[in-house]
All heavy atoms as an XYZ file, in Angstrom:
842
protein
N      13.906     24.349    -35.211
C      15.269     24.165    -34.755
C      15.565     22.665    -34.737
O      14.810     21.881    -34.181
C      15.416     24.772    -33.357
C      16.787     24.604    -32.797
S      17.107     25.684    -31.417
C      16.422     24.759    -30.083
N      16.659     22.318    -35.358
C      17.019     20.912    -35.470
C      18.257     20.642    -34.612
O      19.317     21.208    -34.836
C      17.290     20.574    -36.940
C      17.376     19.090    -37.179
O      16.767     18.342    -36.389
O      18.034     18.683    -38.143
N      18.097     19.773    -33.635
C      19.199     19.388    -32.755
C      19.647     17.999    -33.174
O      18.827     17.110    -33.375
C      18.749     19.373    -31.278
C      18.272     20.758    -30.857
C      19.860     18.904    -30.378
C      17.706     20.809    -29.464
N      20.958     17.808    -33.319
C      21.410     16.474    -33.722
C      21.231     15.484    -32.567
O      21.099     15.845    -31.411
C      22.839     16.511    -34.253
C      23.892     16.706    -33.187
O      23.534     17.040    -32.059
O      25.076     16.504    -33.503
N      21.204     14.241    -32.922
C      20.886     13.178    -31.974
C      21.901     13.094    -30.820
O      21.518     12.827    -29.684
C      20.820     11.840    -32.731
C      20.136     10.755    -31.970
C      19.629      9.696    -32.944
N      19.111      8.565    -32.245
C      17.876      8.469    -31.759
N      17.040      9.468    -31.904
N      17.482      7.394    -31.124
N      23.164     13.339    -31.134
C      24.195     13.297    -30.094
C      23.915     14.353    -29.016
O      24.000     14.062    -27.813
C      25.586     13.514    -30.702
C      26.673     13.596    -29.678
N      27.103     12.489    -28.972
C      27.385     14.653    -29.214
C      28.044     12.870    -28.121
N      28.236     14.179    -28.256
N      23.609     15.578    -29.427
C      23.297     16.639    -28.463
C      22.051     16.305    -27.657
O      21.972     16.586    -26.461
C      23.108     17.977    -29.179
C      24.408     18.526    -29.729
O      25.486     18.095    -29.260
O      24.340     19.381    -30.628
N      21.082     15.687    -28.325
C      19.856     15.293    -27.640
C      20.139     14.229    -26.579
O      19.569     14.260    -25.485
C      18.841     14.786    -28.672
C      17.370     14.996    -28.362
C      17.067     16.417    -27.960
C      16.527     14.589    -29.551
N      21.035     13.291    -26.905
C      21.420     12.285    -25.903
C      22.150     12.919    -24.721
O      21.973     12.507    -23.576
C      22.289     11.186    -26.527
C      21.516     10.003    -27.014
C      21.494      9.681    -28.357
C      20.800      9.204    -26.126
C      20.763      8.603    -28.811
C      20.073      8.121    -26.564
C      20.055      7.818    -27.920
N      22.969     13.927    -24.988
C      23.643     14.637    -23.898
C      22.617     15.332    -23.008
O      22.720     15.295    -21.774
C      24.652     15.651    -24.448
C      25.877     15.021    -25.080
C      26.659     14.150    -24.103
O      26.888     14.585    -22.951
O      27.040     13.036    -24.489
N      21.625     15.956    -23.628
C      20.554     16.575    -22.848
C      19.780     15.524    -22.057
O      19.382     15.764    -20.913
C      19.598     17.333    -23.765
C      20.076     18.659    -24.310
C      19.080     19.209    -25.322
C      20.279     19.657    -23.184
N      19.578     14.374    -22.666
C      18.864     13.298    -21.981
C      19.638     12.811    -20.759
O      19.057     12.585    -19.700
C      18.608     12.140    -22.952
C      17.897     10.977    -22.313
C      16.574     11.094    -21.916
C      18.544      9.765    -22.098
C      15.911     10.034    -21.318
C      17.895      8.706    -21.506
C      16.581      8.849    -21.114
O      15.930      7.804    -20.527
N      20.966     12.676    -20.907
C      21.777     12.264    -19.752
C      21.686     13.289    -18.631
O      21.540     12.928    -17.461
C      23.238     12.054    -20.172
C      23.467     10.778    -20.965
C      24.924     10.380    -21.042
C      25.743     11.336    -21.846
N      27.113     10.848    -22.134
N      21.740     14.575    -18.979
C      21.622     15.627    -17.963
C      20.243     15.604    -17.308
O      20.127     15.747    -16.091
C      21.883     16.992    -18.597
C      23.333     17.232    -18.936
S      23.655     18.765    -19.848
C      22.703     19.965    -19.000
N      19.199     15.400    -18.106
C      17.844     15.358    -17.556
C      17.665     14.154    -16.641
O      17.001     14.244    -15.600
C      16.824     15.322    -18.689
N      18.267     13.020    -17.011
C      18.180     11.822    -16.173
C      18.909     12.029    -14.854
O      18.402     11.670    -13.786
C      18.768     10.607    -16.923
O      18.048     10.437    -18.141
C      18.652      9.347    -16.108
N      20.093     12.649    -14.902
C      20.841     12.940    -13.687
C      20.073     13.914    -12.784
O      20.030     13.736    -11.566
C      22.208     13.520    -14.037
C      23.174     12.515    -14.617
C      24.460     13.155    -15.112
O      24.688     14.348    -14.839
O      25.230     12.459    -15.785
N      19.460     14.916    -13.394
C      18.664     15.879    -12.623
C      17.477     15.195    -11.968
O      17.166     15.435    -10.794
C      18.171     17.020    -13.531
O      19.299     17.659    -14.121
C      17.368     18.048    -12.752
N      16.816     14.319    -12.712
C      15.664     13.592    -12.178
C      16.079     12.716    -11.000
O      15.415     12.701     -9.960
C      15.035     12.749    -13.291
C      13.679     12.202    -12.896
O      12.916     12.910    -12.226
O      13.372     11.051    -13.291
N      17.193     12.015    -11.132
C      17.694     11.183    -10.028
C      18.075     12.029     -8.820
O      17.817     11.656     -7.682
C      18.896     10.354    -10.485
C      18.509      9.215    -11.359
C      19.708      8.360    -11.691
N      19.328      7.343    -12.648
C      20.084      6.916    -13.622
N      21.294      7.409    -13.774
N      19.663      5.988    -14.450
N      18.714     13.163     -9.088
C      19.097     14.064     -8.005
C      17.863     14.552     -7.253
O      17.854     14.594     -6.023
C      19.884     15.261     -8.558
C      20.133     16.332     -7.539
C      21.118     16.185     -6.580
C      19.359     17.498     -7.530
C      21.345     17.166     -5.628
C      19.580     18.477     -6.579
C      20.567     18.308     -5.640
O      20.786     19.271     -4.700
N      16.821     14.929     -7.986
C      15.591     15.406     -7.354
C      14.970     14.312     -6.480
O      14.488     14.589     -5.385
C      14.583     15.873     -8.407
C      14.977     17.133     -9.132
C      14.885     18.378     -8.267
O      14.193     18.361     -7.239
O      15.497     19.388     -8.643
N      14.976     13.086     -6.970
C      14.424     11.985     -6.175
C      15.241     11.752     -4.907
O      14.689     11.556     -3.820
C      14.368     10.708     -7.012
C      13.325     10.685     -8.121
C      13.510      9.447     -9.003
C      11.925     10.724     -7.541
N      16.550     11.777     -5.053
C      17.427     11.567     -3.895
C      17.274     12.698     -2.879
O      17.200     12.458     -1.663
C      18.880     11.472     -4.361
C      19.846     11.112     -3.272
C      21.265     10.972     -3.800
O      21.444     10.423     -4.896
O      22.184     11.426     -3.088
N      17.199     13.920     -3.370
C      17.021     15.064     -2.479
C      15.698     14.968     -1.726
O      15.638     15.216     -0.521
C      17.072     16.361     -3.274
C      16.839     17.647     -2.480
C      17.925     17.845     -1.438
C      16.758     18.832     -3.419
N      14.642     14.586     -2.424
C      13.340     14.443     -1.778
C      13.370     13.402     -0.678
O      12.808     13.612      0.406
N      14.029     12.285     -0.937
C      14.121     11.232      0.069
C      14.914     11.708      1.284
O      14.549     11.455      2.425
C      14.735      9.978     -0.538
C      14.933      8.876      0.444
C      16.108      8.270      0.766
C      13.931      8.242      1.262
N      15.909      7.314      1.720
C      14.576      7.268      2.043
C      12.563      8.407      1.396
C      13.902      6.473      2.952
C      11.885      7.604      2.307
C      12.548      6.647      3.068
N      16.003     12.440      1.044
C      16.808     12.956      2.159
C      16.018     13.966      2.991
O      16.148     14.005      4.215
C      18.103     13.580      1.636
C      19.101     12.548      1.179
C      20.371     13.186      0.669
C      21.345     12.118      0.218
N      22.581     12.692     -0.311
N      15.199     14.791      2.328
C      14.365     15.736      3.071
C      13.367     15.010      3.958
O      13.157     15.383      5.114
C      13.612     16.655      2.100
C      14.400     17.808      1.506
C      13.581     18.503      0.421
C      14.790     18.797      2.582
N      12.746     13.975      3.412
C      11.786     13.194      4.200
C      12.484     12.576      5.405
O      11.965     12.634      6.533
C      11.117     12.106      3.323
C      10.361     11.103      4.173
C      10.177     12.743      2.307
N      13.646     12.002      5.202
C      14.385     11.395      6.302
C      14.746     12.428      7.370
O      14.600     12.177      8.570
C      15.665     10.737      5.792
C      15.439      9.488      4.989
C      16.737      8.950      4.413
O      17.598      9.703      3.974
N      16.881      7.642      4.422
N      15.241     13.582      6.942
C      15.656     14.619      7.879
C      14.483     15.094      8.730
O      14.579     15.140      9.961
C      16.274     15.801      7.124
C      16.513     16.999      7.997
C      17.565     17.018      8.900
C      15.670     18.100      7.928
C      17.784     18.118      9.718
C      15.879     19.205      8.743
C      16.938     19.213      9.635
N      13.393     15.462      8.086
C      12.257     15.996      8.835
C      11.591     14.924      9.701
O      11.102     15.225     10.793
C      11.237     16.646      7.904
C      11.671     18.009      7.425
C      11.905     18.254      6.085
C      11.861     19.048      8.329
C      12.299     19.503      5.645
C      12.261     20.301      7.899
C      12.485     20.535      6.555
N      11.591     13.687      9.248
C      11.038     12.605     10.068
C      11.881     12.396     11.327
O      11.339     12.272     12.434
C      10.950     11.296      9.256
O      10.114     11.517      8.119
C      10.389     10.168     10.086
N      13.189     12.377     11.163
C      14.076     12.199     12.324
C      13.957     13.378     13.291
O      13.882     13.186     14.513
C      15.521     12.042     11.861
N      13.925     14.581     12.754
C      13.823     15.768     13.603
C      12.508     15.778     14.376
O      12.496     16.000     15.593
C      13.955     17.033     12.755
C      13.933     18.367     13.505
C      15.022     18.427     14.560
C      14.076     19.504     12.518
N      11.409     15.517     13.689
C      10.116     15.501     14.377
C      10.013     14.359     15.376
O       9.425     14.520     16.447
C       8.969     15.429     13.371
C       8.481     16.797     12.994
O       8.574     17.732     13.769
N       7.948     16.915     11.795
N      10.573     13.221     15.045
C      10.558     12.095     15.990
C      11.317     12.453     17.258
O      10.873     12.149     18.372
C      11.174     10.850     15.358
O      10.412     10.428     14.258
N      12.459     13.091     17.093
C      13.246     13.527     18.254
C      12.495     14.542     19.097
O      12.494     14.465     20.336
N      11.836     15.500     18.447
C      11.075     16.505     19.192
C       9.895     15.890     19.933
O       9.623     16.236     21.089
C      10.591     17.607     18.242
C      11.659     18.553     17.724
C      11.107     19.440     16.620
C      12.216     19.405     18.859
N       9.203     14.969     19.291
C       8.075     14.298     19.942
C       8.563     13.479     21.136
O       7.978     13.523     22.219
C       7.302     13.423     18.937
C       6.545     14.314     17.951
C       6.337     12.477     19.646
C       5.962     13.566     16.768
N       9.651     12.739     20.933
C      10.211     11.945     22.028
C      10.640     12.814     23.196
O      10.366     12.497     24.360
N      11.306     13.932     22.883
C      11.737     14.847     23.938
C      10.534     15.443     24.667
O      10.512     15.521     25.898
C      12.596     15.960     23.345
C      13.098     17.024     24.306
C      13.971     16.412     25.386
C      13.849     18.093     23.546
N       9.526     15.828     23.906
C       8.333     16.408     24.519
C       7.633     15.434     25.455
O       7.264     15.799     26.579
N       7.464     14.196     25.027
C       6.804     13.215     25.893
C       7.674     12.815     27.086
O       7.160     12.532     28.163
C       6.374     11.980     25.097
C       5.082     12.197     24.362
C       5.042     12.185     22.977
C       3.900     12.421     25.051
C       3.861     12.393     22.305
C       2.706     12.626     24.394
C       2.677     12.617     23.007
N       8.981     12.816     26.900
C       9.878     12.537     28.021
C       9.736     13.620     29.087
O       9.657     13.320     30.280
C      11.342     12.458     27.540
O      11.454     11.393     26.593
C      12.288     12.211     28.695
N       9.697     14.879     28.638
C       9.532     15.976     29.593
C       8.154     15.960     30.239
O       8.005     16.314     31.410
C       9.778     17.319     28.905
C      11.220     17.594     28.485
C      11.309     18.908     27.720
C      12.134     17.616     29.694
N       7.138     15.543     29.494
C       5.795     15.439     30.079
C       5.747     14.395     31.182
O       5.028     14.557     32.164
C       4.774     15.054     28.999
C       4.021     16.168     28.315
C       3.065     15.604     27.278
C       3.296     17.057     29.286
N       6.511     13.328     31.020
C       6.529     12.258     32.010
C       7.362     12.582     33.235
O       7.339     11.850     34.218
N       8.090     13.677     33.175
C       8.943     14.055     34.303
C       8.094     14.543     35.487
O       7.017     15.090     35.323
C       9.906     15.151     33.863
O      10.634     15.632     34.950
N       8.637     14.362     36.671
C       7.948     14.815     37.879
C       8.243     16.282     38.202
O       7.580     16.871     39.035
C       8.351     13.953     39.078
C       7.804     12.544     38.970
O       6.794     12.353     38.262
O       8.382     11.637     39.601
N       9.210     16.859     37.540
C       9.603     18.230     37.850
C       8.744     19.227     37.059
O       8.525     19.065     35.863
C      11.071     18.447     37.513
C      11.999     17.591     38.335
C      13.448     17.791     37.928
O      13.745     18.524     37.010
N      14.345     17.129     38.641
N       8.280     20.245     37.736
C       7.436     21.260     37.107
C       8.194     22.029     36.033
O       7.648     22.339     34.977
C       6.902     22.226     38.179
C       6.015     23.364     37.679
C       4.768     22.796     37.007
C       5.631     24.270     38.818
N       9.468     22.319     36.291
C      10.275     23.074     35.335
C      10.385     22.336     34.003
O      10.311     22.943     32.940
C      11.664     23.354     35.915
C      12.572     24.244     35.087
C      11.936     25.615     34.885
C      13.918     24.394     35.765
N      10.532     21.008     34.055
C      10.614     20.212     32.828
C       9.320     20.294     32.034
O       9.332     20.352     30.811
C      10.908     18.755     33.158
O      12.178     18.627     33.729
N       8.194     20.305     32.727
C       6.905     20.358     32.050
C       6.668     21.704     31.369
O       5.935     21.787     30.392
C       5.783     20.033     33.030
C       5.812     18.583     33.452
C       4.637     18.218     34.304
C       4.795     16.752     34.681
N       3.656     16.173     35.265
N       7.302     22.758     31.875
C       7.157     24.075     31.254
C       7.789     24.125     29.865
O       7.392     24.931     29.031
C       7.765     25.153     32.145
C       7.050     25.419     33.466
C       7.822     26.447     34.295
C       5.632     25.887     33.230
N       8.773     23.279     29.627
C       9.447     23.257     28.328
C       8.684     22.463     27.270
O       9.008     22.537     26.093
C      10.861     22.686     28.459
C      11.805     23.593     29.185
C      12.359     23.213     30.393
C      12.142     24.831     28.672
C      13.232     24.043     31.071
C      13.015     25.670     29.337
C      13.556     25.262     30.539
O      14.412     26.090     31.200
N       7.671     21.716     27.672
C       6.976     20.864     26.699
C       6.196     21.671     25.672
O       6.190     21.314     24.491
C       6.016     19.877     27.396
O       5.087     20.598     28.185
C       6.775     18.891     28.241
N       5.561     22.761     26.091
C       4.784     23.566     25.137
C       5.683     24.139     24.042
O       5.366     24.002     22.855
C       3.975     24.662     25.867
C       2.879     24.003     26.707
C       3.363     25.642     24.867
C       2.118     24.957     27.594
N       6.810     24.782     24.391
C       7.677     25.283     23.312
C       8.228     24.161     22.423
O       8.361     24.337     21.212
C       8.817     25.992     24.040
C       8.304     26.274     25.395
C       7.286     25.229     25.694
N       8.511     23.006     22.999
C       9.056     21.908     22.197
C       8.005     21.400     21.215
O       8.287     21.190     20.026
C       9.592     20.783     23.099
C      10.895     21.252     23.728
C       9.795     19.489     22.317
C      11.504     20.331     24.711
N       6.768     21.227     21.679
C       5.716     20.804     20.758
C       5.393     21.896     19.737
O       5.062     21.605     18.591
C       4.464     20.374     21.519
C       4.592     19.017     22.150
C       4.361     18.844     23.501
C       4.951     17.905     21.396
C       4.485     17.587     24.094
C       5.081     16.655     21.970
C       4.847     16.491     23.321
N       5.529     23.171     20.129
C       5.322     24.275     19.181
C       6.391     24.242     18.087
O       6.085     24.445     16.904
C       5.339     25.610     19.918
N       7.625     23.968     18.476
C       8.700     23.838     17.480
C       8.406     22.645     16.563
O       8.628     22.706     15.348
C      10.077     23.692     18.165
C      11.150     23.281     17.175
C      10.453     24.991     18.846
N       7.871     21.575     17.138
C       7.497     20.413     16.325
C       6.444     20.745     15.289
O       6.525     20.309     14.142
N       5.458     21.541     15.678
C       4.426     21.970     14.725
C       5.044     22.852     13.643
O       4.733     22.709     12.451
C       3.280     22.711     15.458
C       2.338     23.388     14.481
C       2.518     21.745     16.354
N       5.939     23.748     14.048
C       6.621     24.607     13.086
C       7.468     23.785     12.107
O       7.424     24.005     10.890
C       7.498     25.621     13.821
C       8.290     26.592     12.946
C       7.353     27.500     12.173
C       9.233     27.403     13.812
N       8.205     22.826     12.621
C       9.038     21.967     11.772
C       8.152     21.155     10.815
O       8.481     20.996      9.639
C       9.932     21.044     12.631
C      10.559     19.944     11.793
C      11.010     21.859     13.320
N       7.017     20.685     11.298
C       6.091     19.944     10.438
C       5.566     20.825      9.311
O       5.450     20.383      8.160
C       4.911     19.405     11.246
O       5.334     18.440     12.157
N       5.262     22.075      9.634
C       4.785     23.013      8.610
C       5.861     23.271      7.563
O       5.585     23.295      6.362
C       4.363     24.335      9.254
O       3.330     24.127     10.169
N       7.085     23.461      8.015
C       8.208     23.669      7.094
C       8.410     22.432      6.227
O       8.671     22.536      5.022
C       9.488     24.034      7.858
C       9.330     25.410      8.498
C      10.710     23.996      6.948
C      10.426     25.770      9.479
N       8.266     21.251      6.826
C       8.429     20.008      6.075
C       7.374     19.895      4.983
O       7.676     19.501      3.848
C       8.335     18.804      7.016
N       6.144     20.248      5.294
C       5.073     20.180      4.293
C       5.345     21.148      3.153
O       5.225     20.791      1.973
C       3.710     20.473      4.956
C       3.317     19.314      5.866
C       2.631     20.719      3.903
C       2.150     19.609      6.780
N       5.738     22.376      3.480
C       6.028     23.364      2.444
C       7.214     22.948      1.575
O       7.179     23.087      0.352
C       6.289     24.732      3.072
C       5.091     25.394      3.738
C       5.524     26.680      4.443
C       3.991     25.685      2.726
N       8.264     22.432      2.196
C       9.438     22.017      1.410
C       9.105     20.808      0.543
O       9.593     20.690     -0.578
C      10.632     21.732      2.314
O      10.460     20.551      3.036
N       8.272     19.927      1.042
C       7.863     18.753      0.257
C       7.055     19.182     -0.964
O       7.229     18.638     -2.059
C       7.051     17.806      1.144
C       6.586     16.569      0.467
C       7.734     15.626      0.221
N       7.197     14.429     -0.398
C       7.818     13.748     -1.316
N       9.021     14.094     -1.701
N       7.288     12.685     -1.842
N       6.180     20.153     -0.791
C       5.412     20.660     -1.939
C       6.329     21.295     -2.978
O       6.170     21.080     -4.172
C       4.369     21.673     -1.468
C       3.202     21.039     -0.785
C       2.188     22.065     -0.383
N       1.106     21.442      0.352
C       0.274     22.085      1.129
N       0.382     23.399      1.275
N      -0.686     21.443      1.763
N       7.274     22.096     -2.505
C       8.206     22.747     -3.427
C       9.060     21.704     -4.148
O       9.281     21.778     -5.342
C       9.087     23.719     -2.639
C      10.170     24.423     -3.424
C       9.639     25.351     -4.503
N       8.756     26.365     -4.003
C       9.107     27.615     -3.749
N      10.344     27.999     -3.950
N       8.225     28.483     -3.328
N       9.542     20.729     -3.396
C      10.335     19.656     -4.005
C       9.513     18.929     -5.053
O      10.007     18.602     -6.131
C      10.804     18.662     -2.934
C      11.000     17.293     -3.506
C      12.106     17.009     -4.295
C      10.042     16.297     -3.332
C      12.260     15.764     -4.863
C      10.196     15.062     -3.906
C      11.305     14.802     -4.667
O      11.440     13.582     -5.240
N       8.250     18.666     -4.754
C       7.397     17.922     -5.680
C       7.250     18.674     -7.005
O       7.299     18.066     -8.078
C       6.029     17.675     -5.045
C       5.147     16.790     -5.856
N       5.417     15.456     -6.049
C       4.007     17.054     -6.539
C       4.481     14.928     -6.820
N       3.619     15.871     -7.130
N       7.112     19.999     -6.949
C       7.034     20.810     -8.167
C       8.316     20.660     -8.996
O       8.257     20.461    -10.212
C       6.822     22.277     -7.814
C       5.480     22.587     -7.219
C       5.400     24.018     -6.708
O       6.332     24.822     -6.963
O       4.402     24.325     -6.035
N       9.457     20.763     -8.330
C      10.739     20.640     -9.032
C      10.901     19.232     -9.618
O      11.395     19.067    -10.737
C      11.907     20.947     -8.094
C      12.050     22.391     -7.798
N      12.677     23.266     -8.651
C      11.645     23.131     -6.744
C      12.655     24.466     -8.148
N      12.027     24.416     -6.980
N      10.507     18.241     -8.874
C      10.629     16.864     -9.334
C       9.756     16.614    -10.556
O      10.179     15.947    -11.508
C      10.236     15.909     -8.201
O      10.340     14.579     -8.626
N       8.548     17.146    -10.558
C       7.664     16.989    -11.722
C       8.258     17.659    -12.951
O       8.191     17.104    -14.051
C       6.278     17.560    -11.423
C       5.390     16.738    -10.511
C       4.074     17.474    -10.253
C       5.114     15.367    -11.106
N       8.837     18.837    -12.765
C       9.467     19.518    -13.904
C      10.629     18.698    -14.464
O      10.787     18.577    -15.678
C       9.955     20.903    -13.484
C       8.866     21.898    -13.339
C       9.429     23.303    -13.133
N       8.367     24.162    -12.687
C       8.352     24.801    -11.527
N       9.371     24.685    -10.701
N       7.344     25.565    -11.198
N      11.447     18.157    -13.580
C      12.593     17.363    -14.025
C      12.119     16.118    -14.775
O      12.665     15.767    -15.834
C      13.462     16.964    -12.840
N      11.106     15.453    -14.261
C      10.573     14.259    -14.934
C       9.940     14.615    -16.268
O      10.070     13.877    -17.241
C       9.538     13.564    -14.049
O      10.141     13.032    -12.909
N       9.261     15.751    -16.317
C       8.617     16.182    -17.555
C       9.662     16.474    -18.633
O       9.507     16.071    -19.788
C       7.746     17.411    -17.294
C       7.006     17.894    -18.510
C       5.995     17.126    -19.085
C       7.320     19.109    -19.089
C       5.321     17.560    -20.198
C       6.645     19.555    -20.208
C       5.644     18.783    -20.762
O       4.987     19.212    -21.886
N      10.737     17.162    -18.259
C      11.807     17.444    -19.218
C      12.403     16.141    -19.765
O      12.629     16.004    -20.964
C      12.909     18.281    -18.573
C      12.529     19.700    -18.313
C      13.654     20.419    -17.588
C      13.217     21.769    -17.100
N      14.254     22.438    -16.317
N      12.632     15.205    -18.867
C      13.197     13.920    -19.280
C      12.234     13.208    -20.240
O      12.659     12.662    -21.264
C      13.483     13.050    -18.062
C      14.209     11.755    -18.395
C      14.548     10.985    -17.142
C      13.353     10.346    -16.571
N      13.179      8.954    -16.663
N      10.955     13.248    -19.954
C       9.953     12.596    -20.801
C       9.895     13.255    -22.177
O       9.756     12.563    -23.199
C       8.572     12.642    -20.122
O       8.664     12.015    -18.850
C       7.524     11.935    -20.953
N       9.992     14.577    -22.234
C       9.986     15.265    -23.525
C      11.177     14.856    -24.387
O      11.042     14.617    -25.593
C      10.000     16.784    -23.317
C       8.715     17.429    -22.852
C       8.932     18.921    -22.614
C       7.605     17.216    -23.862
N      12.341     14.758    -23.756
C      13.530     14.366    -24.507
C      13.424     12.906    -24.945
O      13.802     12.555    -26.060
C      14.807     14.623    -23.680
C      14.956     16.120    -23.423
C      16.041     14.085    -24.391
C      16.028     16.478    -22.423
N      12.882     12.039    -24.080
C      12.658     10.643    -24.472
C      11.744     10.565    -25.683
O      11.951      9.747    -26.590
C      12.030      9.856    -23.322
C      12.972      9.520    -22.208
C      12.271      8.893    -21.016
O      11.015      8.926    -20.946
O      12.973      8.385    -20.140
N      10.744     11.409    -25.703
C       9.813     11.447    -26.833
C      10.516     11.861    -28.107
O      10.301     11.281    -29.178
C       8.669     12.403    -26.511
O       7.798     12.512    -27.600
N      11.375     12.875    -28.012
C      12.141     13.329    -29.177
C      13.098     12.248    -29.679
O      13.314     12.095    -30.880
C      12.919     14.601    -28.859
C      12.081     15.833    -28.785
C      11.480     16.219    -30.135
O      12.213     16.183    -31.138
O      10.277     16.535    -30.155
N      13.673     11.511    -28.749
C      14.600     10.439    -29.128
C      13.878      9.154    -29.524
O      14.509      8.199    -29.961
C      15.553     10.143    -27.960
C      16.610     11.194    -27.667
C      17.314     10.891    -26.359
C      17.610     11.262    -28.809
N      12.557      9.132    -29.311
C      11.735      7.954    -29.604
C      12.241      6.728    -28.842
O      12.443      5.670    -29.413
C      11.675      7.707    -31.107
C      11.016      8.854    -31.865
C      11.050      8.625    -33.343
C      10.385      9.693    -34.147
N      10.542     11.062    -33.832
N      12.445      6.904    -27.531
C      12.966      5.836    -26.687
C      11.876      4.902    -26.162
O      12.168      3.866    -25.589
C      13.734      6.416    -25.501
C      15.014      7.159    -25.841
C      15.652      7.716    -24.588
C      15.982      6.263    -26.574
N      10.639      5.268    -26.329
C       9.546      4.407    -25.852
C       8.441      4.407    -26.901
O       8.319      5.308    -27.725
C       9.027      4.871    -24.498
C       8.476      6.289    -24.487
C       7.136      6.522    -24.772
C       9.287      7.373    -24.207
C       6.633      7.807    -24.786
C       8.794      8.654    -24.214
C       7.469      8.864    -24.495
O       6.974     10.139    -24.502
N       7.631      3.373    -26.858
C       6.509      3.248    -27.791
C       5.281      3.921    -27.213
O       5.047      3.892    -26.016
C       6.184      1.766    -28.047
C       7.326      1.072    -28.766
O       8.041      1.767    -29.533
O       7.523     -0.122    -28.544
N       4.467      4.468    -28.097
C       3.226      5.122    -27.652
C       2.129      4.122    -27.513
O       1.862      3.240    -28.134
C       2.795      6.208    -28.620
C       3.771      7.365    -28.654
N       4.776      7.556    -27.749
C       3.858      8.402    -29.518
C       5.431      8.661    -28.038
N       4.900      9.184    -29.111
């Protein structure tokens, strides 16, 4: 199958945009989960430092939610990494077809 160079460049632009989008999405996920976990840790330690018994009862569920959020963050990061590798690989294949870099 022979694709003309113009169509290949259009595919390359789409692959580059997808690759950038994947990188941006990954960074936003890291920021979101870091902020969420930081807030949960801060809240948990604040409640631990409280003198009230009722406040201390909430620390276990808050730290449990933190562990759950951390697990979700790890799983989403792995999934994102797979998608990001695919996007980069597609872009590299098209670059190879266009001969945009030297071997």
